[in-house]
C-alpha positions in Angstrom: 0.0 0.0 0.0 1.4 3.4 -0.8 1.4 6.2 1.8 0.8 9.6 0.8 2.6 12.1 2.9 2.7 16.0 3.2 5.4 18.1 4.6 6.3 21.7 4.9 9.7 23.6 5.6 9.5 22.9 9.4 9.1 19.1 9.1 10.8 18.3 5.9 14.2 17.1 7.4 12.5 14.6 9.7 10.1 13.7 6.8 13.0 13.0 4.4 14.8 10.8 6.8 11.5 8.8 7.4 10.8 7.9 3.9 10.0 4.2 3.2 9.1 2.1 0.1 5.8 3.2 -1.5 5.9 6.6 0.0 4.8 9.8 -1.7 5.8 12.9 0.0 4.3 16.2 -1.4 5.9 19.3 -0.4 3.5 22.1 0.5 3.5 25.3 -1.4 6.5 27.1 0.2 10.0 28.0 -0.1 12.5 25.1 1.4 16.0 26.1 2.7 18.8 23.9 1.7 20.6 21.6 1.5 17.9 18.7 1.6 19.7 15.3 1.7 18.4 11.8 1.1 20.7 9.1 2.0 20.0 5.3 1.7 16.6 5.8 0.8 15.3 3.0 -1.3 12.0 2.0 -3.0 11.3 -0.7 -5.4 10.2 -1.0 -9.0 6.6 -1.7 -7.6 6.9 0.8 -4.6 9.1 3.7 -5.7 9.6 6.7 -3.2 8.1 9.6 -4.8 8.9 13.2 -4.0 7.2 16.3 -5.3 5.1 19.5 -5.0 3.9 21.7 -7.7 4.1 25.0 -5.7 7.4 24.1 -3.7 10.6 26.0 -4.3 14.0 24.7 -3.3 15.6 27.9 -2.5 19.4 28.1 -2.4 19.3 31.8 -1.4 21.9 33.3 -3.8 21.6 35.1 -6.9 24.2 34.7 -9.6 25.6 38.3 -8.7 26.1 36.9 -5.1 27.9 34.0 -6.1 30.1 35.4 -8.9 33.1 36.7 -7.0 33.3 33.4 -5.0 33.1 31.4 -8.0 36.0 33.4 -9.7 38.0 33.2 -6.7 37.5 29.4 -6.2 38.5 28.9 -9.9 41.6 30.9 -9.2 42.4 28.6 -6.5 42.1 25.6 -8.7 44.3 27.2 -11.3 47.0 28.1 -8.6 47.0 24.3 -7.5 47.9 23.4 -11.1 44.3 22.4 -12.1 42.0 23.6 -14.9 40.3 26.6 -13.4 36.7 26.0 -12.6 34.4 25.2 -9.7 33.8 21.3 -10.9 35.4 20.0 -7.8 32.5 21.7 -5.7 29.8 20.0 -7.7 28.8 18.1 -4.5 27.7 21.4 -2.8 24.2 20.8 -3.8 20.6 22.0 -2.8 19.3 18.4 -3.1 21.7 15.5 -2.6 20.8 11.9 -3.3 23.5 9.5 -2.0 23.2 5.6 -2.2 19.4 5.8 -3.3 17.4 3.5 -5.5 14.0 3.8 -7.0 13.3 7.3 -6.2 11.2 9.8 -8.4 11.7 13.6 -7.9 9.1 15.6 -9.8 7.2 18.8 -10.2 9.6 21.1 -8.0 11.2 24.3 -8.6 15.0 25.2 -8.1 15.9 28.7 -7.5 19.4 30.4 -6.7 21.0 27.0 -6.1 24.9 27.8 -6.6 26.8 25.8 -7.7 24.5 22.9 -8.0 20.9 22.2 -7.8 20.7 18.4 -7.7 23.7 15.9 -7.1 23.4 12.1 -7.5 26.0 9.9 -5.9 26.1 6.2 -6.3 22.3 6.0 -7.1 20.4 3.8 -9.4 16.8 3.9 -10.9 16.2 7.6 -10.4 13.6 9.5 -12.2 14.0 13.4 -12.3 10.8 14.7 -14.1 9.3 18.3 -14.5 11.9 20.0 -12.7 12.1 23.8 -13.2 15.8 25.1 -12.5 16.9 28.7 -12.4 20.3 29.5 -12.2 23.1 27.1 -11.0 26.5 26.1 -12.4 25.4 22.6 -12.6 21.6 21.7 -12.7 22.1 18.1 -12.3 25.4 16.3 -11.4 25.9 12.5 -11.2 29.0 10.4 -9.9 29.8 7.2 -8.6 30.8 4.0 -10.5 27.6 2.3 -9.7 25.4 5.2 -10.8 23.2 4.0 -13.6 19.5 4.0 -14.9 18.6 7.6 -14.6 15.7 9.1 -16.4 15.5 12.9 -16.8 12.6 14.1 -18.7 10.4 17.2 -19.2 12.7 19.3 -17.0 13.7 22.9 -17.9 16.8 24.8 -17.1 17.8 28.7 -17.7 21.1 29.3 -16.4 21.6 32.9 -17.2 18.4 34.9 -16.0 19.6 38.0 -17.8 18.1 36.7 -21.1 14.8 35.9 -22.8 14.9 32.4 -21.8 11.4 32.4 -20.3 9.9 33.7 -23.3 11.5 31.1 -25.6 10.7 28.5 -23.1 7.0 29.4 -23.0 7.0 29.4 -26.8 8.6 26.0 -27.0 6.0 24.5 -24.6 3.0 26.0 -26.5 4.1 26.0 -30.1 7.1 23.6 -30.4 9.2 26.5 -31.8 11.3 29.4 -30.4 10.2 33.1 -30.8 12.6 34.1 -33.7 11.5 37.8 -33.3 13.4 38.1 -30.0 17.1 39.8 -30.1 19.6 37.5 -28.6 21.7 40.6 -28.0 19.7 40.9 -24.8 21.2 37.6 -23.3 24.2 38.4 -21.1 25.9 34.9 -21.4 25.2 34.5 -25.2 26.3 38.0 -26.5 27.7 39.9 -23.8 30.2 37.5 -22.1 33.5 36.3 -23.9 34.1 32.7 -24.0 37.4 33.1 -22.3 35.7 35.0 -19.2 33.9 31.5 -18.5 36.4 28.8 -19.6 39.5 30.5 -20.4 42.7 28.9 -19.5 46.6 29.0 -20.1 46.4 26.3 -22.9 43.6 27.6 -24.8 43.5 31.2 -24.6 46.8 32.1 -22.9 45.0 33.7 -19.8 44.7 33.2 -16.4 41.5 33.5 -14.0 40.6 37.4 -13.6 38.7 37.5 -10.4 37.4 41.0 -11.2 36.1 40.3 -14.6 35.5 36.5 -15.3 32.2 34.6 -15.1 33.4 31.3 -13.9 30.2 30.5 -12.1 28.5 29.9 -15.6 31.1 27.2 -16.4 28.9 24.1 -15.9 26.2 21.9 -17.5 22.5 20.9 -17.5 23.7 17.3 -16.9 27.2 16.5 -16.0 28.4 13.0 -15.3 31.8 11.8 -13.8 32.6 8.2 -14.7 29.1 6.5 -14.2 28.2 3.2 -15.4 25.6 4.7 -17.8 22.0 3.7 -18.9 21.0 7.3 -18.9 18.0 8.8 -20.8 17.6 12.5 -21.2 14.4 13.4 -23.1 11.9 16.2 -23.6 14.2 18.8 -21.7 14.5 22.4 -22.6 18.0 23.9 -21.8 18.2 27.7 -22.5 21.0 30.5 -22.0 23.6 28.2 -20.6 27.4 27.5 -21.3 27.0 23.7 -21.8 24.2 21.1 -22.3 24.9 17.6 -21.5 28.3 16.5 -20.7 29.8 13.2 -19.8 33.4 12.2 -18.7 35.1 8.8 -18.4 38.5 8.7 -16.6 38.4 5.3 -15.4 41.5 3.0 -15.5 42.4 1.5 -18.8 41.4 -2.0 -17.7 37.7 -0.9 -16.6 37.2 2.1 -19.0 34.8 0.4 -21.2 32.5 -0.4 -18.2 31.4 3.2 -18.1 29.7 6.0 -20.0 27.6 3.3 -21.9 24.1 3.3 -23.3 23.1 6.8 -23.4 20.0 8.3 -25.2 19.5 12.0 -25.6 16.3 12.6 -27.6 13.7 15.4 -28.3 15.4 18.0 -26.3 15.8 21.7 -27.1 19.0 23.5 -26.6 19.0 27.2 -27.0 21.8 29.7 -27.0 24.4 27.3 -25.8 27.7 29.3 -25.7 29.9 26.2 -25.8 28.8 22.7 -26.3 25.4 21.2 -26.3 26.2 17.6 -26.3 29.8 16.5 -25.1 31.4 13.3 -24.6 35.0 13.4 -23.2 37.5 10.5 -23.0 35.7 7.3 -23.6 31.9 6.5 -24.6 30.0 3.7 -26.2 26.4 3.1 -27.6 25.0 6.6 -27.6 21.8 7.6 -29.6 21.3 11.2 -30.1 18.0 11.8 -31.9 15.3 14.3 -32.5 16.8 17.1 -30.8 16.7 20.8 -31.7 19.8 23.0 -31.5 19.1 26.7 -31.7 22.1 29.1 -31.8 24.6 26.6 -30.3 28.5 27.6 -30.6 29.4 23.8 -31.1 26.6 21.5 -31.0 28.8 18.4 -30.7 32.1 18.0 -28.9 33.3 14.4 -29.5 37.0 15.0 -28.0 37.4 11.2 -27.0 40.3 8.9 -26.9 38.3 6.0 -27.7 34.7 5.4 -28.6 32.1 3.5 -30.8 28.7 3.0 -31.8 27.3 6.5 -31.9 23.9 7.1 -33.7 23.2 10.8 -34.4 20.2 11.2 -36.4 16.8 13.1 -36.9 18.3 16.3 -35.3 17.3 19.8 -36.4 19.7 22.9 -36.0 19.8 26.5 -36.6 23.0 28.6 -36.1 22.1 32.0 -37.3 23.4 34.5 -34.4 26.9 35.1 -33.8 27.8 34.7 -29.9 30.1 36.9 -27.7 31.1 40.6 -27.7 32.4 42.0 -30.9 35.9 41.4 -30.1 35.7 37.7 -28.8 37.7 35.5 -31.3 35.4 32.4 -30.0 32.5 33.3 -32.2 32.3 31.1 -35.2 32.2 27.5 -33.9 31.5 24.5 -35.9 29.1 21.5 -36.0 31.6 18.8 -34.7 34.5 19.4 -32.5 37.1 16.4 -32.8 40.4 15.3 -31.2 43.8 15.3 -32.5 44.0 11.5 -32.0 41.1 9.1 -31.8 40.7 5.3 -31.7 37.4 3.7 -32.6 36.1 0.2 -31.5 32.9 0.8 -33.6 31.4 3.3 -36.0 29.9 6.7 -35.3 26.8 7.4 -37.6 25.5 11.1 -38.5 22.6 10.5 -40.8 19.4 12.2 -41.8 19.9 15.4 -39.9 18.7 19.0 -41.1 20.8 22.1 -40.4 21.1 25.6 -41.1 24.7 26.8 -40.4 26.9 29.7 -40.4 30.2 27.7 -39.8 32.0 24.5 -40.9 31.1 20.8 -40.1 34.5 20.4 -38.8 37.4 22.7 -39.1 40.4 20.6 -37.9 41.6 17.3 -36.7 40.3 13.7 -37.1 37.7 11.1 -36.1 38.0 7.5 -36.9 35.0 5.4 -38.5 33.0 8.6 -38.9 29.9 8.0 -41.3 28.3 11.2 -42.5 25.1 10.1 -44.6 22.1 11.6 -46.0 22.1 14.8 -44.1 20.4 18.2 -45.5 22.7 21.3 -44.6 22.1 24.8 -45.8 23.9 28.1 -44.9 22.6 31.3 -43.5 25.6 33.2 -45.4 25.6 37.0 -44.9 22.5 36.8 -42.6 24.5 34.9 -40.3 27.6 37.2 -40.7 29.3 34.5 -42.7 30.9 34.1 -46.1 31.6 31.0 -47.9 35.3 30.9 -47.1 34.4 31.2 -43.3 32.0 28.3 -43.7 33.9 25.8 -45.8 32.6 22.3 -44.7 35.9 21.0 -43.5 37.8 24.4 -42.3 39.5 27.3 -43.7 42.8 25.4 -44.5 41.0 22.9 -46.8 43.3 23.7 -49.7 46.5 23.4 -47.9 49.1 20.9 -49.0 52.2 19.4 -47.3 55.5 21.0 -47.7 58.5 19.2 -48.2 59.2 16.7 -45.4 55.6 17.0 -44.0 52.9 14.5 -44.3 49.2 15.0 -44.5 48.4 14.2 -40.8 50.7 17.3 -39.9 48.2 19.6 -41.5 45.2 18.6 -39.4 45.4 21.5 -37.2 44.5 23.7 -40.3 41.5 21.6 -41.7 39.7 18.5 -41.1 41.7 15.2 -42.1 41.7 14.0 -45.7 43.0 10.5 -44.7 39.6 9.1 -45.0 40.3 5.7 -46.3 42.9 5.1 -43.5 40.6 6.2 -40.9 37.3 4.9 -42.6 35.6 8.3 -42.9 32.7 8.6 -45.2 30.6 11.6 -46.5 28.0 10.5 -48.9 24.3 11.1 -49.8 24.4 14.4 -48.2 22.8 17.5 -49.7 25.0 20.5 -48.8 24.4 24.1 -50.2 28.1 25.2 -50.4 29.9 26.3 -53.3 33.0 24.3 -52.6 30.8 21.1 -52.2 31.2 18.5 -53.5 33.5 19.3 -56.5 36.1 21.6 -55.3 36.6 19.7 -51.9 36.8 16.3 -54.0 39.7 18.2 -56.1 41.4 19.1 -52.7 41.7 15.6 -51.7 38.4 14.9 -49.9 36.9 11.6 -51.1 33.3 12.7 -50.9 31.1 9.8 -52.2 29.4 9.8 -55.7 25.9 10.2 -54.3 26.4 13.4 -52.7 24.5 16.4 -53.7 25.4 20.1 -54.2 22.7 22.8 -53.2 20.3 24.4 -53.0 18.5 22.7 -50.2 15.0 22.9 -50.6 13.8 23.9 -47.0 10.4 25.3 -46.6 11.7 28.2 -44.3 15.3 28.8 -42.7 13.3 30.9 -40.0 15.1 30.2 -36.5 14.0 27.5 -34.3 11.0 26.5 -36.6 11.3 22.7 -36.9 8.7 22.4 -39.8 10.7 24.9 -41.8 13.4 22.3 -42.3 11.0 19.9 -44.1 11.9 19.8 -47.8 9.5 21.1 -50.5 11.1 18.7 -53.0 12.2 15.1 -52.4 15.9 14.5 -52.6 17.0 10.8 -52.7 19.1 9.3 -50.0 21.3 6.2 -50.1 20.4 3.0 -48.2 22.9 1.5 -45.8 23.4 -0.8 -42.9 23.8 0.4 -39.3 26.4 -1.9 -37.5 24.9 -2.4 -33.9 27.1 -3.3 -30.8 26.0 -6.9 -30.7 27.4 -7.6 -34.3 24.0 -7.4 -35.8 23.0 -4.9 -38.5 20.0 -2.8 -39.2 18.9 -1.7 -42.8 18.3 2.0 -43.2 16.3 3.0 -46.4 13.2 2.4 -48.2 11.4 3.1 -51.6 10.9 6.8 -50.8 13.9 7.3 -48.5 15.1 11.0 -48.7 17.7 13.1 -47.1 17.1 15.0 -44.1 15.5 14.8 -40.7 12.1 14.8 -42.2 10.4 12.0 -44.5 7.7 14.0 -45.8 5.6 15.2 -43.0 7.0 12.7 -40.5 10.2 12.8 -38.6 12.9 10.3 -39.6 13.5 7.3 -37.2 15.0 4.0 -36.9 14.7 1.3 -34.1 15.8 2.6 -30.8 18.2 0.5 -28.6 16.9 -2.5 -26.8 18.0 -1.1 -23.3 15.6 1.9 -24.1 12.7 -0.3 -25.2 13.0 -2.5 -22.0 13.5 0.4 -19.6 12.6 -0.5 -16.0 10.1 2.2 -15.4 8.9 2.8 -11.7 5.2 1.9 -11.2 2.8 4.8 -11.0 2.6 5.5 -7.1 -0.8 4.1 -5.8 -2.0 2.9 -9.1 -4.8 0.4 -8.5 -4.6 0.5 -4.7 -6.0 2.4 -1.7 -3.5 4.9 -0.4 -2.9 5.3 3.4 -2.5 9.0 4.6 
């Protein structure tokens, strides 16, 4: 039998400690001081512990302006200690901490002023975070622990920088499934008024140290950040606005165990709006990721895949618009690229990028390499002058695409100037794409890029390039795509393509899709609290 309980700010600490399987704790409408801690609270699949309250606010009590100086000073401390400047090491300073918990559902709560972290999960399994509304925070949701797995994060929204029009865009997305394209991003502090180096600058990248008076290190975080967790994470139907990063996984396990972590991730149907650095980022090592049906609006670099070893990535059905230039006028980190790649990479399986639709102002990838990268049947248009871009600025493979090795150099030595041309050696394939750039495909082929014979030059017949309007990226004319086989992690294959198969993220009026991974189809959802039974108050 489920137990329906109610709490208020005076009793909540005692009530949290007393939770048992099957309990549903409702927070009365009020502001709740932090920190709130759930330690060793366990439900079961049939009797989960559910905590929520539509009118409750978890109140960290600090504005960004209150926290800014502390964040800068604490980042400088890390730098002085020889570490990367940032406050990541303080992520467990959270408003809501779950430690050693299983089968817990947190839903319908609002978090305000929770710096540096709103929610932190440590060694937890079968956790659902649903319809949480987070305002501020360096890190909205952090997760750590080698045994942390089976996390479902859905229908949440996060606005990191409140000096923006994030609330207006959020309301438009929830109501119309589109952003308000009439709003001027110049009003957004983090997107337009803050330089990239003020948030994430360091000696290696920007040849600068922390400036305690001028930096904005409190923004250097993510909607979801995971440190070497087992995996099985689903993030869907979330809206992330005016933030530095979106979804970010690290894996720094030992060589003998590294393949046990950062596995089995689904990122689907989320919105990423004005993301100043990376929307989706996998670092070090990762396996079996599906990234599908997301919308990327003005993201500096939608994908950062700076991994040492990885495999079995499936990126498809996504839509993106990169129209507006980020940063102040003198910020040199203002152009970005679609994919950020590492200098060296080892693949243990393929990485498929297929049937996505983009309107860009910059390159697909402007330097370095990525093994077993298969870019197929994508539709890519360019904003050009409307996006303060020129054809030479936006060459798909970087500004140095025509460079040739000098005497004594090899081809790999030029990869700091352009995306690699060693496609056969690295198993890189671009084919079936429709790309509206004057250098695609002919001049790029002539420069040594082995673009497939079924690639199409532009124009791309999108209905409308209007920013953040998903239906605008439907095609008015069918452009045929090439059929191919997806290799799956277990050695099987899945055929992609049918009689009317076309390029891009839409197939006629319907979103493109393929079968989702088995772990997603058989996800162990918690039972609805109290379904089919009487409740005890």
